[in-house]
C-alpha positions in Angstrom: 151.7 64.6 128.9 152.4 64.8 125.0 154.8 62.2 123.6 158.0 64.2 123.1 157.3 65.7 126.9 156.9 62.5 128.3 159.9 60.9 126.2 161.8 64.0 127.9 160.8 63.0 131.0 161.7 59.3 131.2 165.1 60.6 129.9 165.9 62.8 132.3 164.9 60.0 134.6 167.2 57.6 133.4 170.1 60.0 134.2 169.0 60.7 137.4 168.5 57.0 138.3 172.2 56.5 136.9 173.2 59.3 139.7 171.0 57.9 142.2 173.2 54.8 142.6 176.0 55.7 144.8 178.9 53.6 145.1 178.5 50.9 147.6 181.9 51.6 149.7 180.0 55.0 150.5 176.7 53.2 152.1 175.8 53.7 155.5 176.0 49.9 157.1 172.8 48.9 159.4 172.2 45.8 161.0 167.8 46.2 161.8 164.5 46.8 160.1 164.0 49.7 162.6 167.0 51.2 161.2 165.8 50.6 157.5 162.4 51.8 158.5 164.1 55.3 159.6 165.9 55.8 156.2 162.8 54.9 154.2 161.6 58.3 154.3 165.0 60.2 153.6 166.0 61.4 150.6 169.3 60.7 149.0 170.2 57.7 151.6 172.6 55.2 150.6 172.1 52.3 152.9 173.5 48.8 153.2 171.4 46.4 155.3 174.0 43.7 156.6 173.5 40.5 155.2 171.4 37.8 157.3 167.9 36.7 157.7 165.4 39.4 159.2 161.6 38.7 160.4 159.0 41.2 159.0 156.3 40.2 161.9 155.5 43.7 163.0 153.9 46.4 160.8 151.4 50.0 161.8 149.7 49.8 158.3 148.7 47.5 155.4 151.8 48.6 153.5 154.3 47.3 155.7 157.7 48.9 154.8 157.0 51.8 152.9 159.9 54.1 151.1 159.0 57.6 150.5 162.1 59.3 149.9 163.9 60.1 146.5 167.1 59.8 144.8 168.0 57.1 147.4 169.7 53.5 147.2 169.3 50.3 149.1 171.6 47.7 148.8 170.1 44.5 150.5 172.6 41.8 149.1 172.8 38.5 151.1 169.4 39.7 153.2 166.6 37.2 153.2 163.3 38.8 154.5 160.8 36.1 156.4 157.7 38.0 155.9 154.8 36.6 158.6 151.5 35.9 156.4 149.3 37.0 159.4 150.3 40.7 158.4 148.0 40.4 155.6 145.3 39.9 157.8 145.6 42.4 160.6 142.9 45.3 160.7 145.0 48.1 159.9 143.7 51.5 160.0 142.6 52.1 156.4 143.9 54.7 154.5 142.9 55.1 150.6 146.5 54.6 149.4 146.3 51.4 151.5 143.4 50.0 150.2 145.6 46.9 149.1 148.1 44.8 151.5 151.7 44.8 150.3 155.2 44.0 152.0 157.3 46.7 150.5 155.9 49.9 149.0 158.5 51.9 146.7 156.9 55.3 146.6 159.8 57.6 146.1 161.1 58.8 142.5 164.5 57.2 141.8 164.8 54.9 144.3 167.2 51.9 143.6 166.2 48.8 145.6 168.7 45.7 144.8 169.3 42.4 146.1 166.7 41.3 148.6 165.4 37.5 148.9 162.0 37.3 150.4 159.8 34.2 151.5 156.5 34.1 153.4 156.0 31.9 156.4 152.8 31.1 158.2 150.8 30.3 155.1 147.9 32.4 156.3 145.4 33.5 153.7 145.0 37.4 153.8 141.9 39.1 154.8 141.3 40.1 151.0 142.6 39.3 147.4 145.1 42.4 146.5 148.4 41.0 148.5 151.4 41.7 147.0 155.1 41.6 148.2 156.1 44.5 146.3 154.3 47.7 145.0 155.9 50.0 142.6 154.6 53.3 142.1 157.2 56.1 142.3 158.9 57.0 138.9 162.1 56.3 137.7 162.7 53.3 140.4 165.0 50.4 139.8 163.9 47.2 141.3 167.2 44.7 140.9 168.3 41.3 141.6 165.1 40.6 143.7 163.8 36.6 144.4 160.4 36.3 145.6 158.9 33.1 146.9 155.3 33.5 147.6 152.9 31.5 149.5 149.6 32.2 151.8 146.5 32.0 149.2 143.5 30.4 149.5 142.0 27.9 148.5 145.2 26.7 147.2 145.7 24.0 144.9 143.1 24.6 142.3 144.4 27.7 139.9 141.5 29.7 138.7 138.8 26.9 139.0 137.0 28.3 141.9 137.6 32.3 140.9 140.0 34.8 140.7 139.0 37.1 143.1 136.3 37.7 145.7 134.3 34.8 147.4 136.7 32.5 149.0 139.8 33.4 146.9 142.7 35.1 148.6 145.9 35.8 146.2 149.2 36.4 147.1 151.0 38.6 144.2 154.4 39.4 143.4 155.4 42.4 142.1 153.0 44.9 140.8 154.2 48.2 139.2 151.3 51.0 139.2 150.1 54.6 138.4 151.6 57.0 138.7 154.8 55.4 138.1 156.9 56.2 135.0 160.1 54.6 134.0 160.0 51.6 136.1 163.0 48.9 135.5 162.5 45.6 136.8 166.1 43.6 136.2 167.0 40.3 136.6 163.8 39.7 139.5 163.0 36.2 140.1 159.5 35.4 141.5 158.7 31.7 142.5 155.0 31.5 142.9 153.7 29.3 145.6 150.3 31.0 145.7 147.5 32.1 143.7 148.2 35.3 142.0 150.2 37.3 139.0 153.8 37.1 139.5 154.5 40.5 137.8 152.0 43.0 136.7 151.7 46.6 135.5 148.4 48.8 136.2 148.2 52.4 134.9 152.4 52.8 134.9 154.0 54.2 131.8 157.4 53.1 130.1 157.7 50.2 132.1 160.9 48.1 131.6 161.1 44.2 132.5 164.2 43.0 131.9 166.1 39.4 132.2 163.5 38.4 134.9 162.3 34.9 135.5 158.9 33.3 136.7 158.0 29.9 137.6 154.7 28.1 139.1 153.5 25.1 139.7 151.1 22.7 137.5 148.5 20.4 138.6 146.3 17.4 136.6 142.9 17.4 137.3 143.0 13.5 137.8 144.8 14.4 140.8 142.2 16.7 142.1 139.5 14.3 141.1 140.9 11.6 143.4 140.9 13.8 146.5 138.9 12.3 149.6 138.6 15.6 151.2 139.4 19.2 151.0 138.0 22.2 149.1 136.9 20.7 145.7 135.7 17.6 147.5 133.3 19.5 149.8 131.8 21.5 146.5 131.1 18.0 144.6 134.3 18.7 142.0 132.0 21.6 140.6 133.5 25.1 139.9 131.1 28.3 139.4 131.5 28.4 135.8 130.3 26.2 133.3 132.4 24.9 130.1 135.3 27.1 130.6 137.5 28.2 133.3 140.7 30.2 132.3 142.1 27.9 129.8 140.3 24.9 131.2 137.6 22.9 130.1 134.8 22.1 132.2 131.5 20.5 132.1 128.2 22.4 131.6 127.1 22.1 134.8 130.9 23.1 136.1 132.0 19.7 136.8 136.0 19.4 137.2 136.9 17.1 134.1 139.5 14.3 134.1 142.8 14.5 132.0 143.2 18.6 131.9 146.0 20.5 133.2 145.8 23.4 135.2 148.3 26.0 136.8 147.7 26.7 140.4 149.0 30.7 139.5 147.8 33.1 137.3 149.8 35.1 134.9 153.6 35.3 134.5 153.9 38.6 133.1 150.5 40.6 132.8 149.5 44.1 131.8 146.1 45.4 132.7 144.5 48.2 130.9 144.6 50.7 133.5 145.4 51.4 137.2 144.8 54.4 139.6 141.4 55.4 138.3 141.2 55.4 134.4 144.8 55.9 133.9 145.8 53.8 131.0 148.7 51.2 131.2 151.7 52.7 128.8 153.9 51.2 126.4 155.9 48.2 128.3 159.0 46.3 127.0 159.8 42.9 128.3 163.5 41.9 127.4 165.0 38.4 127.9 162.5 37.1 130.1 161.5 33.4 131.1 158.3 32.0 132.3 157.2 28.6 133.4 154.0 26.7 134.5 151.7 29.7 134.5 148.2 30.3 133.3 149.2 32.8 130.7 152.9 33.1 130.0 153.3 37.1 129.0 150.4 38.6 128.5 150.4 42.2 126.9 147.2 41.7 125.1 144.8 43.6 127.5 147.5 46.4 127.7 145.7 49.6 125.5 149.4 50.7 124.3 151.5 48.8 121.6 154.2 46.7 123.7 157.5 45.0 122.6 158.2 41.3 123.6 161.9 40.5 122.7 164.0 37.4 123.2 161.4 35.9 125.8 160.8 32.2 126.2 157.3 30.6 127.5 156.8 27.1 128.8 154.3 24.8 130.2 151.6 27.2 130.2 147.8 26.3 130.2 146.1 29.2 128.9 148.6 30.5 126.2 152.3 31.5 125.9 151.9 34.7 124.7 148.4 36.8 124.7 148.8 39.6 122.5 147.0 42.7 121.5 146.8 45.9 119.0 150.0 46.7 117.7 152.3 44.6 120.1 155.2 43.3 118.9 156.6 40.0 119.4 160.5 39.4 118.5 162.8 36.4 118.4 160.4 34.6 121.1 159.7 31.0 121.9 157.1 29.1 123.5 155.4 25.5 123.2 151.7 24.3 122.9 151.8 21.6 125.3 148.8 22.4 127.6 147.6 25.2 125.3 148.2 27.6 122.2 151.7 28.9 122.2 150.4 32.4 120.5 146.7 33.6 121.1 145.7 36.8 119.3 142.0 36.0 120.8 140.7 39.8 120.3 138.3 40.3 117.3 138.8 43.9 117.0 142.9 43.8 117.7 145.0 45.0 114.6 148.5 45.3 113.2 150.3 43.1 115.8 153.6 41.7 114.4 154.8 38.1 115.6 158.1 36.0 115.0 157.9 33.0 117.4 159.6 29.7 117.6 157.3 26.6 118.5 159.5 24.8 121.1 159.0 21.0 121.6 155.1 20.3 122.2 155.2 16.5 122.5 154.0 14.9 125.6 151.0 17.5 126.3 147.5 17.4 127.4 144.1 18.9 126.4 145.4 20.7 123.7 145.6 20.7 119.8 146.0 24.3 119.3 149.8 26.0 118.4 148.3 29.5 117.8 144.9 31.2 117.6 144.8 34.7 115.5 141.6 36.9 115.4 141.4 40.6 114.1 142.9 42.4 111.2 146.1 43.3 109.3 148.5 41.0 111.6 151.8 39.6 110.5 152.8 36.3 112.0 155.6 34.1 111.5 155.9 30.6 113.2 158.6 28.3 113.0 159.9 25.2 114.5 163.4 23.7 114.9 162.5 20.2 113.9 158.8 19.3 112.7 158.5 16.3 115.1 158.2 19.1 117.8 154.4 19.5 116.8 152.6 16.4 117.2 150.1 15.4 114.4 146.7 16.9 114.2 148.0 20.3 116.0 146.3 23.3 114.2 146.8 27.1 113.4 143.4 28.4 114.0 142.1 31.9 112.6 138.5 33.6 113.1 137.9 31.2 116.1 136.8 30.9 119.7 138.7 27.9 120.6 141.2 28.4 123.3 141.6 31.2 125.2 139.5 33.0 122.4 136.6 31.3 124.1 136.0 34.8 126.1 135.6 36.6 123.1 132.4 34.5 122.0 130.1 37.7 122.8 131.9 40.3 121.3 130.8 42.0 118.0 133.3 40.5 115.6 135.0 42.1 112.7 135.9 40.1 109.9 139.7 38.2 110.2 141.3 39.5 107.7 144.3 40.7 105.8 146.5 38.3 107.9 150.1 37.9 106.9 151.0 34.2 107.9 154.3 32.5 107.3 153.8 29.1 108.5 157.0 27.2 109.1 155.7 24.5 111.1 153.8 20.9 110.0 150.6 22.4 111.8 147.9 22.7 109.4 145.9 26.3 109.1 142.3 26.5 109.6 141.1 29.5 108.1 137.3 29.5 108.9 136.7 32.2 106.3 139.6 34.7 107.2 141.4 36.2 104.9 145.1 35.8 104.3 147.9 37.9 102.6 150.2 36.3 100.4 153.9 36.7 101.9 
């Protein structure tokens, strides 16, 4: 689909989404999940589920509630859905489209799904790692005012130290937007990560907008892990599978968990994948006024193939990087601290033409980090500033042409020279060029 046709399609989809939001007073009031299932396959449904608490403990496929109708509105304000984690390990008949588990599957186009609060119970890990609460693959879907609290992953309490998938790792993710979705909007969604996994991620979808969303996770110092007298890490001699580095955390040459490090118990706050649904590239994504707290990476657009926009967002207390960007990405009026990892990472040695305007928040009281930013690639324009010089502890640096921090994973890439970087540094952090060339501002 060429750029003109894709833009026309998204414009028409937005108009139709507006038409698909009928007035709440005309909605059909229902009072059970069985009744909700009855409307899930209907077109032009306008349904309000009676406020209250409901238990989702039965399903006939690995996609527990599947909404396939078009142009429908589901009003779930005041509804709390308790999801039994045993469903994520049931041996359902497997169809190709159901190759993973999810609680709510939005397949139909131009669905408006609003107001739901979900919480898992049972705390059982699933039978695989591709578990998620929401899966959005319909075009023009609006997911609004959703609140999710995840749980039910294994091993819990060690973040990425013991892997990010496969093996013993069983994850529980928040919201996925995937191919063939076009023009999805996530508005005022709140994801509280109490499980290993990503909060919000995009795989192969095009023109996604993530607006006014909030993500929070939990951190844990490695000193607390090393004090354990039993459990998963204790049984493995406090050794991970990876030597030297594990998703933002330094480990020993034989994988030893080191003291005085900080780990995130979950993965990324908002993350773009390169593709999804086969080799369908993830299209441009816009992220507006979002906040991420205490995750592995905060907002990660760098893996997406398109040029993405991140505007007026804030990231705090993440342990791999605050903003992870790549070619063509634009970061405007954003904020991040550098307590546990660099506030900004442009780690990719072949990245080009990113543009960044970032305020560095109070980075005092951190642990195991002296990087404010890492920058690789060519032709980037980066402006870093802070409101108060004391927010940047002495000895912190902005480092170019580097494999430090999250750029560690680029150490085996075929590099191009880091050059033509337009850097405006209005912080007290020292700039370390490592031979990179700067362009005068």
